[in-house]
C-alpha positions as CSV (number, residue, x, y, z in Angstrom):
1,M,-10.4,13.3,130.7
2,P,-7.5,15.8,130.7
3,T,-5.5,16.1,127.5
4,P,-2.2,14.1,127.8
5,A,0.9,16.2,127.9
6,P,2.9,16.2,124.7
7,P,6.0,14.0,124.7
8,A,9.0,15.9,126.1
9,T,11.7,13.5,124.9
10,L,12.4,11.2,122.0
11,V,12.4,8.4,124.5
12,D,8.8,9.3,125.4
13,I,7.9,9.2,121.7
14,L,9.5,5.8,121.1
15,D,8.1,4.3,124.3
16,A,4.6,5.5,123.4
17,S,4.9,3.9,120.0
18,F,6.2,0.6,121.3
19,L,3.3,0.4,123.7
20,K,0.6,1.5,121.3
21,W,1.5,-0.5,118.2
22,P,3.5,-3.6,119.1
23,R,2.2,-5.7,116.2
24,R,2.5,-3.1,113.5
25,E,5.4,-3.0,111.1
26,A,7.9,-0.4,112.2
27,V,10.7,-1.0,109.6
28,R,10.9,-2.8,106.4
29,A,14.3,-3.4,104.7
30,L,16.1,-6.0,102.6
31,G,12.9,-8.0,102.2
32,R,12.1,-8.3,105.9
33,A,9.7,-6.4,108.2
34,Y,10.3,-5.7,111.8
35,S,7.5,-5.0,114.2
36,Y,7.4,-2.3,116.9
37,A,7.7,-5.1,119.5
38,E,10.8,-6.5,117.8
39,L,12.4,-3.0,117.6
40,D,11.5,-2.5,121.3
41,A,13.1,-5.8,122.3
42,A,16.3,-5.3,120.1
43,S,16.8,-1.8,121.3
44,R,16.4,-2.8,124.9
45,A,19.0,-5.5,124.5
46,L,21.5,-3.2,122.8
47,A,20.8,-0.5,125.5
48,A,21.6,-3.1,128.2
49,W,24.8,-4.0,126.5
50,L,25.8,-0.3,126.2
51,Q,25.2,0.1,129.9
52,A,27.2,-3.0,130.8
53,S,30.1,-1.8,128.6
54,G,30.7,1.1,131.0
55,L,29.1,4.0,129.1
56,Q,27.7,6.7,131.3
57,R,24.7,9.0,130.8
58,G,25.6,11.8,128.3
59,D,28.4,9.8,126.6
60,R,28.4,10.2,122.8
61,V,27.9,7.2,120.5
62,A,28.8,7.6,116.8
63,L,26.7,5.8,114.3
64,M,28.2,5.2,110.8
65,L,25.5,3.2,109.1
66,P,23.6,3.2,105.8
67,N,19.9,2.8,105.7
68,I,19.7,-0.6,107.3
69,P,17.5,-1.9,110.2
70,Q,20.4,-1.4,112.7
71,V,19.8,2.4,112.5
72,P,16.5,2.5,114.3
73,V,17.7,-0.2,116.7
74,C,20.8,1.8,117.5
75,V,19.0,5.1,117.8
76,A,16.4,3.8,120.2
77,A,19.1,2.0,122.2
78,V,21.4,4.9,122.5
79,L,18.6,7.3,123.5
80,R,17.0,4.9,126.0
81,A,20.3,4.4,127.7
82,G,20.6,8.2,128.2
83,L,23.4,8.5,125.6
84,V,23.8,10.9,122.7
85,V,23.6,10.0,119.0
86,V,26.4,11.3,116.8
87,N,25.5,10.7,113.1
88,I,28.4,10.3,110.7
89,S,28.4,9.2,107.1
90,P,29.6,5.6,106.7
91,A,31.6,6.9,103.7
92,C,33.5,9.5,105.8
93,P,37.2,9.5,104.9
94,P,39.8,9.0,107.6
95,A,40.9,12.6,108.1
96,E,37.3,13.9,108.6
97,L,36.4,10.9,110.7
98,E,39.3,11.5,113.0
99,Y,38.2,15.1,113.5
100,L,34.6,14.2,114.2
101,L,35.4,11.4,116.7
102,R,37.9,13.6,118.5
103,D,35.7,16.7,118.6
104,S,32.6,14.8,119.7
105,G,34.5,12.9,122.3
106,A,32.6,9.7,121.2
107,R,33.2,6.8,123.5
108,A,31.7,4.2,121.2
109,V,31.0,3.8,117.6
110,V,28.6,1.5,115.7
111,A,29.8,1.2,112.0
112,I,29.0,-0.8,108.9
113,D,31.8,-3.1,108.0
114,D,32.6,-1.1,104.9
115,A,33.7,1.7,107.2
116,L,36.3,-0.5,109.0
117,P,39.3,0.5,106.8
118,A,38.7,4.2,107.7
119,L,38.2,3.4,111.4
120,Q,41.3,1.3,111.5
121,Q,43.4,4.2,110.2
122,V,42.4,6.6,113.0
123,W,41.7,4.1,115.8
124,A,45.0,4.7,117.6
125,R,44.5,8.5,117.6
126,V,41.0,8.8,118.9
127,H,39.5,8.1,122.4
128,V,36.8,5.7,121.3
129,K,36.8,2.6,123.6
130,Q,34.4,0.3,121.9
131,A,33.3,-0.4,118.3
132,L,30.5,-2.5,117.1
133,I,30.8,-3.6,113.5
134,A,27.6,-4.4,111.7
135,T,26.8,-6.2,108.4
136,P,23.6,-5.6,106.4
137,G,22.4,-9.2,107.2
138,D,22.8,-9.1,111.0
139,L,19.1,-8.9,111.7
140,L,17.8,-11.0,108.8
141,G,18.2,-14.4,110.4
142,P,21.0,-16.9,109.6
143,L,20.0,-18.0,106.1
144,R,18.8,-14.7,104.6
145,G,21.6,-12.8,106.4
146,R,24.3,-15.0,104.9
147,W,22.7,-14.6,101.5
148,V,22.6,-10.8,101.7
149,N,26.1,-10.5,103.0
150,H,27.6,-12.9,100.4
151,R,26.1,-10.9,97.6
152,R,28.2,-7.9,98.5
153,P,31.5,-7.0,97.0
154,A,34.5,-8.5,98.8
155,R,35.9,-6.4,101.6
156,P,39.6,-5.7,102.2
157,R,41.4,-8.6,103.8
158,N,41.8,-6.8,107.2
159,A,38.2,-5.4,107.3
160,H,36.9,-7.5,110.1
161,P,36.3,-6.7,113.8
162,Q,39.3,-8.8,115.0
163,A,41.6,-6.5,113.1
164,M,41.0,-3.6,115.5
165,P,41.3,-3.7,119.3
166,G,38.1,-3.0,121.1
167,A,35.9,-4.1,118.2
168,L,33.1,-6.6,118.4
169,A,30.5,-7.8,115.9
170,F,27.2,-6.1,116.3
171,A,25.3,-9.4,116.3
172,D,27.4,-10.6,119.2
173,A,26.8,-7.5,121.2
174,L,23.1,-7.8,120.6
175,A,23.0,-11.5,121.6
176,A,24.9,-10.7,124.8
177,G,22.5,-7.8,125.5
178,R,19.5,-10.1,125.4
179,K,20.9,-11.9,128.4
180,L,21.3,-8.6,130.4
181,A,18.8,-6.5,132.3
182,F,18.2,-3.0,130.9
183,A,18.0,-0.3,133.6
184,P,15.6,2.4,132.3
185,V,17.1,5.9,132.5
186,A,15.1,9.0,133.4
187,V,15.9,11.0,130.3
188,A,15.1,14.7,130.7
189,A,13.8,17.1,128.2
190,D,17.0,19.2,128.4
191,D,19.3,16.3,127.9
192,M,21.2,16.2,124.7
193,A,19.8,13.8,122.1
194,L,21.9,14.5,119.0
195,L,25.3,16.0,118.3
196,Q,24.7,16.6,114.6
197,Y,27.6,18.0,112.6
198,T,27.1,20.8,110.1
199,G,29.3,23.5,108.5
200,G,30.1,26.9,109.9
201,T,32.3,29.9,109.3
202,T,35.3,27.9,110.4
203,A,37.1,25.4,108.2
204,R,35.9,22.5,110.4
205,P,32.4,21.1,110.8
206,L,30.5,22.3,113.9
207,G,28.4,20.1,116.2
208,A,24.9,21.4,116.7
209,V,23.7,20.4,120.2
210,L,20.1,19.2,119.8
211,L,18.2,18.6,123.0
212,H,15.5,16.0,123.3
213,R,12.8,18.7,123.7
214,Q,14.0,20.5,120.5
215,V,13.9,17.4,118.2
216,A,10.6,16.3,119.8
217,A,9.1,19.7,119.3
218,N,10.0,19.7,115.6
219,L,8.4,16.2,115.2
220,L,5.2,17.6,116.7
221,Q,5.4,20.7,114.5
222,C,5.7,18.6,111.3
223,E,3.0,16.2,112.5
224,A,0.6,19.1,112.8
225,W,1.6,20.6,109.4
226,F,1.4,17.3,107.5
227,R,-1.9,16.3,109.1
228,P,-4.1,17.4,106.2
229,A,-2.2,15.0,103.9
230,L,-1.5,12.1,106.2
231,G,-4.5,12.2,108.5
232,G,-7.5,9.9,107.9
233,L,-5.7,6.8,106.5
234,P,-7.8,3.7,106.8
235,A,-7.3,1.7,110.0
236,D,-6.1,-1.3,108.0
237,E,-3.6,0.8,106.0
238,P,-1.0,2.2,108.4
239,L,1.3,5.0,107.2
240,Q,4.2,3.8,105.1
241,V,7.1,6.2,104.4
242,A,9.9,5.7,101.8
243,C,13.2,6.5,103.5
244,A,15.5,7.2,100.6
245,L,17.3,10.0,102.3
246,P,20.4,9.0,104.3
247,L,19.4,8.5,107.9
248,H,22.7,10.0,109.1
249,H,21.5,13.3,107.6
250,I,19.2,15.4,109.8
251,F,16.4,15.6,107.2
252,G,16.3,11.8,106.9
253,F,16.8,11.2,110.6
254,S,14.0,13.5,111.8
255,I,11.4,13.6,109.0
256,A,11.8,10.2,107.4
257,L,12.7,8.0,110.4
258,M,11.7,9.5,113.8
259,L,8.4,11.1,112.6
260,T,7.4,7.8,111.0
261,L,8.0,6.0,114.3
262,H,6.1,8.7,116.2
263,L,3.1,8.3,113.9
264,G,3.1,4.5,114.1
265,G,4.1,4.1,110.5
266,C,6.5,1.8,108.7
267,A,9.8,3.2,107.5
268,L,10.7,1.6,104.2
269,L,14.5,1.8,104.2
270,L,16.0,2.3,100.8
271,N,19.7,2.3,100.0
272,T,19.5,3.1,96.3
273,P,18.8,6.9,95.9
274,N,21.3,7.0,93.0
275,D,19.7,4.0,91.3
276,P,16.2,5.1,90.3
277,A,15.4,1.9,88.4
278,T,15.9,-0.2,91.6
279,M,14.1,2.3,93.8
280,L,11.1,2.3,91.4
281,R,11.0,-1.5,91.4
282,T,10.7,-1.3,95.2
283,L,8.1,1.4,95.2
284,A,6.1,-0.6,92.7
285,R,5.7,-3.4,95.3
286,Q,4.7,-1.1,98.1
287,R,1.8,1.3,99.1
288,V,3.8,4.4,99.9
289,H,2.0,7.3,101.5
290,C,4.9,9.7,102.1
291,L,8.2,10.3,100.3
292,P,10.6,12.9,101.6
293,G,13.4,13.7,99.2
294,T,15.5,16.1,97.3
295,D,15.0,17.8,93.9
296,E,17.6,15.5,92.4
297,L,15.7,12.4,93.7
298,F,12.3,13.5,92.5
299,Q,13.7,14.5,89.1
300,A,15.5,11.1,88.7
301,L,12.3,9.2,89.6
302,V,9.9,11.0,87.3
303,S,12.4,11.1,84.4
304,H,12.9,7.4,84.4
305,P,10.8,5.2,82.0
306,D,9.8,2.9,84.9
307,C,8.1,5.7,86.7
308,D,4.7,4.8,85.1
309,R,4.9,1.3,86.5
310,V,4.4,2.6,90.0
311,D,0.9,3.0,91.4
312,W,1.2,6.5,92.8
313,S,-2.5,6.7,93.8
314,H,-1.6,6.0,97.4
315,L,1.0,8.8,97.7
316,R,-0.4,11.6,99.9
317,L,2.7,13.7,100.6
318,A,6.0,14.4,98.8
319,V,8.2,16.9,100.5
320,G,11.4,18.3,99.2
321,G,14.2,19.7,101.3
322,S,18.0,20.1,101.6
323,M,18.2,22.0,98.3
324,P,15.7,24.2,96.4
325,V,13.0,22.4,94.4
326,R,13.0,23.5,90.8
327,Q,9.7,24.5,89.1
328,A,10.3,22.0,86.3
329,T,10.7,19.2,88.8
330,A,7.6,20.1,90.7
331,R,5.5,20.3,87.6
332,L,6.7,17.0,86.1
333,W,6.2,15.3,89.5
334,L,2.6,16.5,89.7
335,H,2.0,15.4,86.1
336,K,3.4,11.9,86.6
337,T,2.2,11.1,90.1
338,G,-0.8,13.3,90.7
339,C,0.7,14.4,94.0
340,V,1.7,17.9,94.8
341,L,5.4,18.3,95.6
342,C,5.8,20.5,98.7
343,E,8.9,22.2,99.7
344,G,10.4,22.6,103.2
345,Y,13.2,24.8,104.5
346,G,15.3,24.0,107.5
347,L,18.8,23.6,108.8
348,T,20.7,21.2,111.1
349,E,20.5,23.8,113.8
350,T,16.7,23.8,113.7
351,S,16.2,20.1,114.1
352,P,15.6,20.7,111.0
353,A,12.3,22.1,109.8
354,V,11.5,25.8,109.8
355,T,8.9,26.4,107.1
356,C,6.9,24.4,104.6
357,T,4.5,25.0,101.8
358,P,0.9,24.0,102.5
359,V,0.5,20.2,101.9
360,D,-3.0,20.8,100.7
361,G,-2.1,23.8,98.5
362,P,-1.8,24.2,94.7
363,G,1.9,23.3,94.6
364,W,5.1,25.0,93.6
365,D,5.0,28.8,93.7
366,G,8.6,29.7,94.1
367,G,8.3,30.1,97.9
368,I,9.6,27.9,100.7
369,G,6.4,28.2,102.7
370,L,5.1,29.5,106.0
371,P,6.6,29.1,109.4
372,L,5.7,25.9,111.2
373,P,3.5,26.2,114.3
374,G,5.3,27.9,117.1
375,T,8.0,29.2,114.8
376,E,8.9,32.9,114.5
377,L,10.8,34.5,111.6
378,R,12.6,37.8,111.3
379,L,14.5,39.2,108.4
380,L,17.5,41.2,109.5
381,D,19.9,43.6,108.0
382,E,23.6,43.6,108.6
383,A,23.2,45.5,111.9
384,G,20.7,42.9,113.2
385,Q,17.6,45.2,112.7
386,A,14.4,43.9,111.2
387,V,13.9,45.0,107.6
388,P,10.6,46.3,106.2
389,L,8.1,43.8,104.7
390,G,9.0,42.7,101.2
391,T,12.7,43.6,101.7
392,A,15.5,41.1,101.5
393,G,17.2,40.2,104.8
394,E,19.0,37.5,106.6
395,I,16.5,34.8,107.8
396,A,16.5,34.5,111.6
397,V,14.5,31.8,113.4
398,R,13.1,31.5,117.0
399,G,11.2,28.5,118.1
400,P,11.2,25.4,120.2
401,Q,13.2,23.5,117.6
402,V,16.3,25.8,117.6
403,M,19.5,24.2,118.8
404,A,21.1,24.8,122.2
405,G,24.3,25.9,120.6
406,Y,27.5,24.6,118.9
407,W,29.4,22.0,120.8
408,H,32.3,23.5,122.6
409,R,32.2,26.6,120.3
410,P,30.8,29.5,122.4
411,E,32.1,32.1,120.0
412,E,30.4,30.5,117.0
413,T,27.2,30.2,119.1
414,A,27.3,33.9,120.0
415,R,27.9,34.8,116.4
416,V,24.6,33.2,115.2
417,M,22.3,33.8,118.2
418,T,20.7,37.1,118.9
419,A,20.2,38.4,122.5
420,D,16.5,37.6,122.3
421,G,17.0,34.0,121.1
422,F,16.8,34.2,117.3
423,F,19.1,32.0,115.2
424,R,20.7,33.8,112.3
425,T,20.7,31.3,109.4
426,G,23.0,33.2,107.0
427,D,20.3,32.7,104.3
428,I,18.8,35.7,102.6
429,G,15.0,35.7,102.1
430,V,11.9,37.9,101.5
431,Q,8.6,37.5,103.3
432,D,5.4,38.8,101.7
433,E,2.3,40.2,103.4
434,Y,0.8,36.7,103.8
435,G,3.9,35.4,105.6
436,V,5.2,33.3,102.7
437,L,9.0,33.1,102.7
438,R,11.0,33.2,99.5
439,L,14.7,32.3,99.4
440,V,16.7,34.9,97.6
441,D,20.1,33.4,98.1
442,R,21.4,30.4,99.9
443,K,24.0,30.3,102.6
444,K,26.9,32.3,101.4
445,D,28.8,30.2,98.9
446,T,27.4,26.9,100.0
447,I,27.4,24.2,97.3
448,F,24.5,21.8,97.3
449,V,25.4,18.3,96.0
450,S,22.6,15.7,96.0
451,G,21.0,17.4,98.9
452,F,24.2,17.7,101.0
453,N,25.9,20.9,101.9
454,V,29.5,21.3,100.8
455,Y,31.3,24.2,102.4
456,P,34.0,25.7,100.2
457,S,36.3,26.5,103.2
458,E,36.6,22.8,104.0
459,V,37.5,21.9,100.4
460,E,40.0,24.8,100.2
461,R,41.6,23.9,103.6
462,V,42.2,20.3,102.4
463,V,43.7,21.4,99.0
464,T,45.9,24.2,100.3
465,Q,47.7,21.6,102.4
466,M,49.2,20.2,99.2
467,P,52.8,21.1,98.4
468,G,52.9,23.6,95.5
469,V,49.4,25.1,96.0
470,A,49.5,28.8,96.8
471,E,45.7,29.2,97.1
472,C,42.4,27.9,95.7
473,A,38.7,28.6,95.7
474,A,35.8,26.2,95.5
475,V,32.5,27.3,93.9
476,A,29.3,25.7,92.7
477,Q,28.8,24.5,89.2
478,R,25.3,23.6,88.0
479,D,24.7,19.9,87.2
480,A,21.5,18.5,85.8
481,R,21.9,15.2,87.7
482,V,22.9,16.2,91.3
483,G,21.9,19.9,91.4
484,E,25.4,21.3,91.8
485,T,29.0,20.0,91.8
486,V,32.2,21.4,93.2
487,K,34.4,23.4,90.9
488,L,37.9,24.0,92.2
489,V,40.2,26.8,90.9
490,V,43.8,26.4,91.9
491,V,46.7,28.8,91.9
492,K,50.2,27.2,91.9
493,A,53.0,28.5,94.1
494,D,55.2,28.2,91.0
495,P,53.2,28.9,87.9
496,G,55.8,27.3,85.7
497,S,55.8,24.0,87.6
498,A,54.0,20.9,86.3
499,S,53.2,20.0,89.9
500,P,50.7,19.7,91.3
501,S,48.8,18.3,88.4
502,E,45.1,17.8,88.1
503,A,45.6,14.1,88.9
504,D,47.6,15.0,92.0
505,V,44.7,17.3,93.2
506,R,42.1,14.6,92.6
507,A,44.1,11.9,94.4
508,H,44.6,14.2,97.4
509,C,40.9,14.9,97.5
510,E,40.0,11.2,97.3
511,T,42.1,10.7,100.4
512,H,40.8,13.6,102.5
513,L,37.2,14.3,101.3
514,T,33.9,12.4,101.2
515,G,32.8,11.6,97.7
516,Y,30.2,14.4,97.2
517,K,32.7,17.0,98.5
518,R,35.3,16.2,95.8
519,P,35.7,18.6,92.9
520,R,34.2,17.5,89.6
521,V,36.1,20.2,87.8
522,V,39.7,21.2,88.6
523,E,41.0,24.4,86.9
524,F,44.4,26.1,87.2
525,R,44.7,29.9,87.0
526,A,47.4,32.5,87.5
527,D,45.4,34.3,90.2
528,L,42.0,34.6,91.8
529,P,39.6,37.6,91.3
530,R,39.4,39.7,94.4
531,T,37.5,42.6,95.9
532,P,39.3,45.9,96.7
533,V,39.8,44.7,100.2
534,G,41.4,41.4,99.1
535,K,38.5,39.0,99.5
536,V,38.1,36.3,96.8
537,M,35.2,37.0,94.5
538,R,33.6,33.5,94.3
539,R,30.6,35.0,92.4
540,A,32.9,36.0,89.6
541,L,34.3,32.5,89.4
542,R,30.7,31.1,89.3
543,E,29.3,33.6,86.8
544,H,32.2,33.8,84.4
545,G,33.7,30.3,84.7
């Protein structure tokens, strides 16, 4: 028999899994499991509702959801209807949310009810026509659903769907969709699957256009790379992956959720990455085979006294990403769990994975691994020429997983793409004679907080809008708990004035920045250190405090 062609789209991948493993558990969350057949049926119903609501092929649908079962339902529904997923943090503040909704041109949004206050503030200024408001208990059945929802903190008085025109309860839309006929869409490999926002050289986030074939290719690359660790599981023990990473982040979306569904595994959705005790109690009740995470997460788990209560013998793969894995974390993880902690490197623009250390190797060696199958690397100098082996240069990537470009930003796309199709990452690395890549420096001035990238220009843009602020600079400050935090140095327009105060700056940031982007330290200075040509020397602020 001829070898079947690899799946060209994420819809192909999902449909194949729905057909092959209908009775298997696809998702487990909040004490309930959902089979592939249930996920298939629910996503078809929601896709039918989206079609009936007037959305057209290629329209963008924003998802503002924590790690709850509605995420895989919505992702599958949006993609099957020929629409585009726009992942947004459910904790996104109003100012940033307005920009993302307007820039993406999202026509619909599915949001957790906690995000309603932010949505209500921007609703009249964006072009979204429909909002579905979800609660954690929507898919749990009437009794357990009410119990889960009632255990949550009280929401603001106006935080309900009726308080916003065009809003509908997610459960009502799903119920209506079950009575409608879904019209399958012939999704093409070159159709956009995700509009995933990242940072760039501008003060605003950039939308990376990820096509179906690009995300699908990266799933197949990771499947091949992880096979030595995840292959050969007993037939009665399907793969189970702990999804502690936020699924609105590209790492969590691709590696934790979509790859799990492609492999016929069960995605164990966890919402407590900052609560290691609760997470460890959950892991103690499960047979987890794979755990993607960040250095911060792994360090928190193995440093907690309850770590020894978990049976780690079933764990076959732990892979760190989003921020560098420290040697101390990797060694302690191996000692406590017996499982090697691998490290991957990637970016939103590469769907995301580019390199990974061997999953059957000895463990941490200071490198970020070898290129995934089909991936080419070059290290470039400032002129765009390849540097000699062993010399530091800017990491450039070419492969089937590289984005199509930045949404409506041709100048930014041209800046990062070479004429022969390499994506210039902005990261500096060194490659040895064996092909192993080592990261010398991260993206210029990027701050890594709990695995998320914080771009100083965004923080600075927000703070310089305050009256009385002449200029400011945001830099990284090392933190044992979250890796790094944001330190903000402010220069007042009037050095003798008491305004703005530290409290004023913090209040302004709480209004305009997501939590992890807010400065932990606010410092006032008379001026900022600069180079001879006038550029702020952020390195001096980091090194000399």
